C-alpha positions as CSV (number, residue, x, y, z in Angstrom):
1,X,-6.8,-1.2,-40.8
2,X,-6.7,2.0,-38.7
3,X,-8.1,0.5,-35.5
4,X,-10.0,3.8,-34.7
5,X,-11.8,2.3,-31.7
6,X,-8.5,1.1,-30.1
7,X,-6.8,4.4,-31.0
8,X,-9.5,6.3,-29.1
9,X,-9.1,4.0,-26.1
10,X,-5.4,4.7,-26.1
11,X,-6.1,8.4,-26.2
12,X,-8.5,8.2,-23.3
13,X,-5.9,6.2,-21.3
14,X,-3.2,8.8,-22.0
15,X,-5.6,11.6,-20.9
16,X,-5.7,10.2,-17.3
17,X,-4.0,12.5,-14.8
18,X,-1.7,9.7,-13.7
19,X,-0.5,9.2,-17.3
20,X,0.2,11.9,-20.0
21,X,-2.6,14.0,-18.4
22,X,-3.9,15.3,-21.7
23,X,-4.8,14.2,-25.3
24,X,-1.7,13.7,-27.4
25,X,-1.2,16.2,-30.2
26,X,-0.8,13.4,-32.7
27,X,-1.3,9.6,-32.6
28,X,-0.9,7.0,-35.3
29,X,-1.4,3.2,-35.6
30,X,1.9,1.5,-36.6
31,X,1.6,-2.3,-36.7
32,X,0.4,-5.4,-34.8
33,X,1.9,-8.6,-33.7
34,X,1.1,-11.7,-31.5
35,X,3.6,-12.8,-28.9
36,X,4.7,-16.4,-28.1
37,X,2.0,-16.6,-25.4
38,X,-0.8,-15.7,-27.9
39,X,-1.2,-12.1,-26.6
40,X,-2.3,-9.9,-29.5
41,X,-0.8,-6.3,-29.5
42,X,-1.3,-3.1,-31.5
43,X,1.5,-0.6,-31.6
44,X,0.7,3.1,-31.7
45,X,3.1,6.1,-31.7
46,X,2.1,9.5,-30.3
47,X,3.4,13.0,-29.7
48,X,2.7,14.8,-26.4
49,X,3.2,18.1,-28.2
50,X,3.8,19.4,-31.7
51,X,7.5,19.5,-31.2
52,X,7.8,16.4,-29.0
53,X,9.4,13.2,-30.2
54,X,7.3,10.2,-31.1
55,X,6.6,7.9,-28.1
56,X,5.3,4.4,-28.0
57,X,2.0,3.0,-26.6
58,X,0.3,-0.4,-26.9
59,X,-3.2,-1.7,-27.0
60,X,-3.1,-5.4,-26.1
61,X,-5.1,-8.3,-24.8
62,X,-3.3,-7.6,-21.5
63,X,-4.3,-3.9,-21.5
64,X,-3.3,-0.5,-22.6
65,X,0.1,0.9,-21.5
66,X,2.9,3.4,-22.2
67,X,6.0,4.5,-20.4
68,X,6.3,7.5,-22.8
69,X,9.4,5.9,-24.1
70,X,10.8,7.3,-27.3
71,X,9.5,5.3,-30.3
72,X,12.2,3.4,-32.2
73,X,11.1,2.1,-35.6
74,X,13.9,-0.5,-35.7
75,X,13.0,-2.1,-32.4
76,X,9.3,-1.1,-31.8
77,X,8.2,-4.7,-31.5
78,X,10.9,-5.3,-28.9
79,X,9.7,-2.2,-27.0
80,X,6.1,-3.2,-27.2
81,X,6.9,-6.8,-26.0
82,X,8.6,-5.4,-22.9
83,X,5.3,-3.5,-22.1
84,X,3.2,-6.6,-22.8
85,X,5.5,-8.6,-20.4
86,X,5.1,-5.9,-17.8
87,X,1.3,-6.1,-18.0
88,X,1.3,-9.9,-17.9
89,X,3.4,-9.8,-14.7
90,X,1.2,-7.1,-13.3
91,X,-2.0,-9.1,-13.6
92,X,-0.2,-12.2,-12.2
93,X,0.8,-10.1,-9.2
94,X,-2.8,-8.8,-8.8
95,X,-4.1,-12.4,-8.7
96,X,-1.4,-13.5,-6.3
97,X,-1.9,-10.5,-4.0
98,X,-5.7,-11.2,-3.9
99,X,-4.9,-14.7,-2.6
100,X,-2.3,-13.4,-0.2
101,X,-4.7,-10.8,1.1
102,X,-7.1,-13.5,2.2
103,X,-4.2,-15.4,3.9
104,X,-3.1,-12.2,5.6
105,X,-6.6,-11.6,7.0
106,X,-6.5,-15.1,8.5
107,X,-3.1,-14.8,10.2
108,X,-3.5,-11.2,11.4
109,X,-2.8,-10.8,15.1
110,X,-5.3,-9.0,17.3
111,X,-4.9,-5.3,18.0
112,X,-4.1,-4.9,21.7
113,X,-2.8,-2.1,24.0
114,X,-2.3,-1.4,27.6
115,X,-3.4,2.1,28.7
116,X,-1.4,3.1,31.8
117,X,-3.2,4.9,34.6
118,X,-1.8,7.4,37.2
119,X,-4.5,6.4,39.7
120,X,-6.4,3.1,40.0
121,X,-9.7,4.3,38.6
122,X,-11.9,2.8,35.8
123,X,-13.8,5.5,34.0
124,X,-16.0,3.9,31.2
125,X,-18.7,6.6,31.4
126,X,-16.2,9.3,30.7
127,X,-14.8,7.2,27.8
128,X,-18.3,7.0,26.2
129,X,-18.9,10.7,26.6
130,X,-15.6,11.7,25.1
131,X,-15.8,9.1,22.3
132,X,-19.1,10.5,21.1
133,X,-17.8,14.1,21.4
134,X,-14.7,13.3,19.4
135,X,-16.0,11.1,16.6
136,X,-19.7,11.9,16.5
137,X,-20.7,8.3,17.1
138,X,-22.5,6.5,19.9
139,X,-21.3,3.2,21.2
140,X,-23.7,0.6,22.5
141,X,-22.9,-1.5,25.6
142,X,-22.8,-5.3,25.1
143,X,-23.8,-7.5,28.0
144,X,-22.9,-4.7,30.4
145,X,-23.0,-5.7,34.1
146,X,-21.9,-2.9,36.4
147,X,-21.9,-5.3,39.4
148,X,-19.3,-7.5,37.8
149,X,-16.3,-5.8,39.3
150,X,-14.3,-8.0,41.7
151,X,-10.7,-8.5,42.9
152,X,-9.6,-5.2,41.4
153,X,-10.8,-6.0,37.9
154,X,-13.6,-4.8,35.7
155,X,-14.6,-4.8,32.0
156,X,-16.8,-3.2,29.5
157,X,-17.6,-4.1,25.9
158,X,-19.0,-1.6,23.5
159,X,-20.0,-2.1,19.9
160,X,-20.0,0.3,16.9
161,X,-22.4,0.6,14.0
162,X,-20.2,-1.9,12.0
163,X,-20.8,-4.6,14.6
164,X,-17.2,-4.5,16.0
165,X,-16.6,-4.7,19.7
166,X,-14.1,-2.7,21.7
167,X,-13.1,-4.4,25.0
168,X,-11.9,-2.3,27.9
169,X,-10.5,-4.6,30.6
170,X,-9.5,-2.8,33.9
171,X,-6.7,-4.2,36.1
172,X,-6.1,-2.6,39.5
173,X,-2.3,-3.2,39.3
174,X,0.8,-2.2,37.4
175,X,1.8,-4.0,34.2
176,X,3.9,-6.9,35.7
177,X,7.6,-7.3,35.7
178,X,8.4,-3.7,34.8
179,X,7.7,-4.6,31.2
180,X,6.2,-1.2,30.3
181,X,9.1,0.7,31.8
182,X,11.6,-1.3,29.9
183,X,9.8,-0.7,26.6
184,X,9.2,3.0,27.3
185,X,12.9,3.6,26.8
186,X,12.6,2.9,23.1
187,X,10.3,5.9,22.4
188,X,12.9,8.4,21.1
189,X,10.1,11.0,20.6
190,X,9.3,11.2,24.3
191,X,12.1,12.1,26.7
192,X,10.0,11.5,29.8
193,X,8.6,8.2,28.7
194,X,10.4,6.0,31.3
195,X,9.9,8.5,34.2
196,X,6.2,8.9,33.4
197,X,5.6,5.2,32.9
198,X,7.1,4.3,36.3
199,X,4.4,6.1,38.2
200,X,1.5,4.2,36.7
201,X,-0.6,2.3,39.4
202,X,-3.1,0.5,37.2
203,X,-3.8,-0.3,33.5
204,X,-6.5,-1.0,31.1
205,X,-6.3,-3.7,28.4
206,X,-7.9,-2.5,25.1
207,X,-8.6,-4.9,22.2
208,X,-11.0,-5.2,19.3
209,X,-13.2,-8.2,18.7
210,X,-15.7,-9.2,16.0
211,X,-15.8,-10.1,12.3
212,X,-14.8,-7.5,9.8
213,X,-12.1,-6.0,7.6
214,X,-8.7,-5.4,9.2
215,X,-8.7,-1.8,8.3
216,X,-12.1,-1.3,10.0
217,X,-10.8,-2.9,13.1
218,X,-7.7,-0.7,13.0
219,X,-9.7,2.5,12.7
220,X,-12.1,1.5,15.6
221,X,-9.1,0.5,17.8
222,X,-7.3,3.7,17.0
223,X,-10.4,5.8,17.7
224,X,-10.9,4.2,21.1
225,X,-7.2,4.6,22.1
226,X,-7.3,8.2,20.9
227,X,-10.3,9.0,23.1
228,X,-8.7,7.3,26.1
229,X,-5.6,9.5,25.5
230,X,-7.8,12.6,26.2
231,X,-8.5,11.4,29.8
232,X,-6.3,13.0,32.4
233,X,-5.8,9.8,34.4
234,X,-4.3,7.9,31.4
235,X,-0.6,8.7,31.1
236,X,0.7,6.3,28.5
237,X,-0.3,3.8,25.8
238,X,1.9,0.6,25.9
239,X,1.7,-1.2,22.5
240,X,3.9,-2.3,19.7
241,X,6.9,-2.8,22.0
242,X,6.9,0.9,23.1
243,X,5.0,3.4,25.3
244,X,3.4,6.3,23.4
245,X,2.8,9.7,24.9
246,X,-1.0,10.3,25.0
247,X,-0.7,13.9,23.6
248,X,1.4,12.7,20.6
249,X,-0.9,9.7,20.1
250,X,-3.9,11.9,19.9
251,X,-2.1,14.3,17.5
252,X,-1.0,11.5,15.1
253,X,-4.6,10.1,15.0
254,X,-6.3,13.2,13.7
255,X,-5.9,11.9,10.1
256,X,-8.8,9.5,11.0
257,X,-11.1,12.4,10.4
258,X,-9.9,12.5,6.8
259,X,-10.6,8.8,6.3
260,X,-6.9,7.9,6.6
261,X,-5.3,5.2,8.8
262,X,-3.0,6.6,11.5
263,X,-0.1,4.4,10.5
264,X,2.4,5.7,13.1
265,X,0.2,4.7,16.1
266,X,-0.7,1.3,14.6
267,X,2.9,0.3,13.6
268,X,5.9,1.5,15.5
269,X,9.1,2.2,13.5
270,X,12.0,1.8,15.8
271,X,15.5,3.2,15.1
272,X,18.9,2.3,16.5
273,X,22.4,3.4,15.7
274,X,25.8,1.9,16.5
275,X,29.3,1.8,14.9
276,X,28.0,-0.5,12.1
277,X,25.3,1.9,10.9
278,X,21.7,2.7,11.4
279,X,19.0,0.0,11.9
280,X,15.2,0.4,11.6
281,X,12.4,-2.1,12.3
282,X,8.7,-2.3,12.6
283,X,6.5,-3.6,15.4
284,X,2.8,-3.9,14.5
285,X,2.8,-5.2,10.9
286,X,1.6,-8.6,12.2
287,X,-1.7,-7.1,13.2
288,X,-2.3,-6.5,9.5
289,X,-1.1,-10.0,8.6
290,X,2.3,-8.9,7.3
291,X,5.8,-10.0,8.3
292,X,7.7,-7.4,10.3
293,X,10.2,-5.4,8.4
294,X,13.9,-4.5,9.1
295,X,16.7,-2.4,7.6
296,X,19.9,-3.5,9.3
297,X,23.2,-1.6,9.6
298,X,22.5,0.9,6.8
299,X,25.6,2.9,5.9
300,X,25.8,6.6,4.8
301,X,22.3,7.6,5.8
302,X,20.9,9.5,8.7
303,X,18.6,7.9,11.2
304,X,15.8,10.3,10.3
305,X,16.1,9.4,6.6
306,X,16.0,5.7,7.3
307,X,13.0,6.2,9.6
308,X,11.1,8.2,6.9
309,X,11.9,5.5,4.3
310,X,10.5,2.8,6.6
311,X,7.3,4.7,7.3
312,X,6.8,5.2,3.5
313,X,7.2,1.4,3.0
314,X,4.8,0.6,5.9
315,X,2.2,3.0,4.5
316,X,2.6,1.6,1.0
317,X,2.2,-2.1,2.1
318,X,-0.8,-1.5,4.4
319,X,-2.7,1.0,2.3
320,X,-2.1,-0.8,-1.0
321,X,-2.5,-4.2,0.6
322,X,0.7,-5.4,-1.0
323,X,3.4,-7.6,0.6
324,X,7.0,-8.1,-0.2
325,X,8.6,-11.6,-0.8
326,X,11.9,-13.2,-0.1
327,X,14.3,-12.7,-3.0
328,X,12.3,-9.8,-4.6
329,X,13.8,-6.6,-5.9
330,X,11.2,-3.8,-5.7
331,X,11.2,-0.2,-6.8
332,X,10.5,2.2,-3.9
333,X,10.7,5.5,-5.8
334,X,12.2,6.5,-9.2
335,X,15.7,5.1,-9.4
336,X,15.6,3.6,-5.9
337,X,15.3,-0.2,-5.6
338,X,15.3,-2.5,-2.6
339,X,16.3,-6.1,-2.3
340,X,14.2,-8.3,0.0
341,X,15.5,-11.2,2.1
342,X,13.6,-13.1,4.7
343,X,15.7,-14.3,7.7
344,X,15.9,-14.5,11.5
345,X,14.8,-11.3,13.2
346,X,17.5,-9.0,14.5
347,X,15.8,-6.2,16.4
348,X,12.2,-7.6,16.4
349,X,10.7,-11.0,16.1
350,X,13.9,-12.5,17.3
351,X,12.3,-16.0,17.6
352,X,10.9,-15.8,14.1
353,X,11.8,-14.2,10.7
354,X,11.5,-10.8,9.3
355,X,11.8,-9.3,5.9
356,X,15.2,-7.5,5.5
357,X,15.2,-4.5,3.2
358,X,18.5,-3.5,1.6
359,X,18.5,-0.2,-0.3
């Protein structure tokens, strides 16, 4: 049998931009087999170009796949079985991650930030005006009662078109116990963080409420904070264990206009260095239902490199909705693997556990 239908399906798979990216110059059916789990597999060999070596591809009950590995006639079944095993594990992981995604949504912590104010003024009308100007969307007031203010507090709730609510809770007082000032020192991007934070006289608690997807909540939350960062009276955003500079927060959030999550303002990646090496940690992964991540005492790498690697991992986990597990070994990039161990937090979540990444 020539298996022409299956052959054409393999060709179409190879033509995808993420694979060979074109139709192979030549392709031939080789043989078939059924593995111990009952998975039926067809082996094909193909050439990328006229002078290219033969490479192996499979068409199986678990899917079509090729790593463009050189075809070896003496061990082609062994090669094909390795691809079948990969596909079987892939589909198991897909099923597992779908279940884990539901659990993450259930345990996700609320998004919450404290906007620090130079002067004790609550300015919800200005917020609404700037929000519509920036995002082209109108927010609707929910149970708004302007006579509700008392004892230096006030609140507004606004809903978006997705039915999510943003809550702005005004407090005519500083963040207690110098908490904001202490955390401001960890923003290595902003030299004046502590000095600026010290002068705040009031703050505004910002959080998202309502039923919806985590990413929708994250976008709405980031949009609201970004708008608040445009207001002259707002001098800092205290969240994720650090105080962000409004100007930088606003700049990092521009990717929202491209339909992208502004990961750096939703998850802080801290960096510390001592004689033992460079450490990096996240603060904010829990709002997406993930464990916080850490790399502890990494040797022979610059702090900037470790920070970039952590941002890459955070972006991958959140945007692909994939979590790591204790004891796993995962591939980060070509030739770079990471070992995952879950243990007591070192730089974050010290009362709980974090996932340690060793590269």
